N, C-alpha and C positions, 0 to 999 in steps of 0.2 A: 484137055488143056487147062481147065479151071483147077483140076486137082494138082496138076504140075505146078501151077502158079502158087497154090496154097502151100505146097511142100517147099517151094523155093522161099516164100516169105517166112515160113516157119523156121527154116534153117538159118535165115538171117537174124531172126528175133531170138532164137534159142540162147545164144551167148548173153544177150542183153537181159533176158529173163533170169538166167542163172546168176548174173552179177547183182541184179536187183533183189533177188531172194536171199542172197547170202547175208548172214548175220555179221554186222561190223564187230571187230575185235576191240574190246576196251583195253587200251594200252596206257600204262603209267609213263609219265615223262621221265626220260633219263636225265641225270644231272649233267647237263651240257657244260657246266663250268669246269668239269674235270677234263674235258677233251683237250684243253690247252694247258693243262697242269702237268708239267714234266714228271713231278713226283708221283702224281696219281697214275700216270701211264707206266712208270717204273713198277709201282706196286701191282698194277694190273698184269704186267708182264710176268711177275713172280707167281701170281695166282694162276696164270695161264699155263706156265711150264709145269707147275706142280699138280694141277688138277685136270687140265684139258689136253695137254700134249701127250698124255699116255695113249689116247685113242685117236684124237683129231690132229691132223697135220696142218701146217701153215706153209705149204710148199712154195709160196711166192714171196715169203718174208725171210730176209736174211737176219741173222743175229746181230750183225754189225750195224744195222739200221737203228738199233737202240742207242748207239752213240749220239744220235741226233737229239735224244732226250736227256743227255747228260751222263750216260754210263761210259765207263772206260772198258777197254778190251779185257782187263783183268777182272773187273766186276762182272762182266758178262760171263766169262769163263767160270768164275768161282761160284756164281749164284744162279745162273740161268741155263747153263749148257750141260744137260744130262744125256743127250742122245747124239751129240756131235763133238767133233774135235777142233774145228776151226771156226772162228767167228764169221768167216765169209760164207759158211754153209747155210742152207735154208732149214726151216723148222719142220723136218720130216720125222715120221715115226716108223717103228718096225712093223706095226700092225698092217697086214695086207687087207685088201678089199674083200677077199674071200673069207678071211677070218672074221672080219667085221660083220659080214653078211650072216655068217653062221652063228655068231655070238649074240648079235643085237637084232637080227632080222633085216638089217639094212646097213650098208657100209657107212661109217661115220664120215660126214662131209668134211672137206677141207675148209678151214675157217678163215683163210686169208681175207676174203672179201665178204664174209657173212654179214657184216653190218650194213653193207651196201645192198646186198641181194635181198635182205628181208624188209626193205622199205616198201611201203604200200600206202594206199589212201587212208589207212587207219593211223599211220604214224611213221616215223623214221625207223630204219633198221635198228638203231640204238634203242629206241623205245621198245621195240619188240623184244630184243635181247634182255633188256632190263626187266621187263615184265615176266618173260619166260623163265629166267633164272631164279625168280622169287615165287613162282607159282606151282612148284612140284608138291604133290601130296601122295600119301600112302594109298595104294590100290592093290589089294591082294588078287584081283582078277587079271592083273597084268603080269607078263612073264618076269619082268624085273622087280615087280612089287611097287612100282611108281607110275604115276600119271601126271598130267599137267593140264591146267585149265586153259592155257594159251595155245598148246599144241596137243590136242586130244589124242590119246593112245600112242604117245610118243614111245619110241623104242629105247631111248637113252635113259639110264638110271640117274638118280639124283646124286651126282658125285660130290656135291657140297653139303650133303645132309648133316654131316658131323658139325658143320659150322652153323647152319641155319636151325637144325633140329628137324622134327617130323611134323608135318601138317596133315590134318585129316579134312575130308570134304563132307559137306552136308548140302542137300538140295533144298532150296527155299523158293517160295513163290513171291515175285515182286510185280508191281504194275508195269505193263509194257508200253504205257504212254498212249494207248489207243482204247482205253476203257476196259482192257482185259488184264490177264496175268500171264507171266511166263516163268519158267523154272530156271534158276541160275545156281551155280555152285559157289558156295562160300567156304573159305579156308579158315581153319583154326589151328593154331600151334598147340599141339598136345604133348610134345616131348621137346623141351628146350635143347638147343645146341650149345656149342662153345661160345657163340657170339650172341649179343642182344640183337633185337630187330634192327635198331639203328646202325649198329656195327656191321651187321650182315648186309644191309642195304648199301652202306658206304663201300664195302668191299666189292659188291657186285657192280657198283658204279665205277670203281677203279678198273675192274675187268672189262667192262663195256668200253671204257675210254681206250683201253689198249686194243680191243677188237676194232674200234673205229680207226685208231691210229694205223693198224696193220692194213686197212683197206686203202689208205693213201698216206704213206709216211711223209710225203713231201707237201702235204696240204698246208701246213703252217707257213713253210717257206714260200709256197705259191701265193698265199694271202699277203705276206709281207712284201713280196715282189710286186704284186698287183697294186698295193697301196702306194709304193714308191713310184710306180708308173703313173698312177692317177695324180699324185702330187706333182711330178715332173711335167705332165701334160697341162695341169692347171697353171703352173708357173709359165710355161710356154704360151698358153692362151693369153695371160695378162701381158706378157712381153709383146706378143703379136698385136694385141689391141693398141698398146701404147705406140708401137712402131707405126701402125696404120694411122693413128691420130697425127703423129709427127709428119708423115708423108702428105696427108690430106689437109693439114691445117690452113694452108694458103689457097686451097682450091674451094670455090664456092659454087 
């Protein structure tokens, strides 16, 4: 009976121990000011269709939702539609799951809600994506030749390397905050790309802004509606209070 009790308690505590022992991920903060910038979202959409939409689909996002950030049907067709004919279609790709599994070891995930699904106690999904897309490095031991400090042993190659350049990793020891040392990976840009570091970081911020937008295209309109409702209720509260005073002014 005692052994059964110990096993039961152990099963209850195992998930807590696993969570407690996991190393927190150090995430850089995404430039949130871009999330409400229609021009940044437009630029991010262009990066997405040129570099991401080859393998990753966004099958719950329709091209015509980009009209909400200021694009016309003609602009969408001329600059963003390479795999569809009508602006009402969703952002799908020809790559099948079986081909993705064979080429990359895992089928590339749909990215429609990736910014929401990657949120954790370490930071928002936008923070995770912003850090991840800037932390690829050369690793000849990986099948694709690339690895990532945010997502170890990732199957995805660094599709933006021509823009960022090539980073290499070195292992260094730093203080762990408990009187000891731990080994961490530091990245160094050894082969420059077409963009400077600040230009690349800004471009990744635009892409992340678009990925956030895809997760909830109506978010800005919802916020505006919510603000109007709060203002309306506040006005109603003042009017109700004044009406109450008028009704009760002669009653003591």
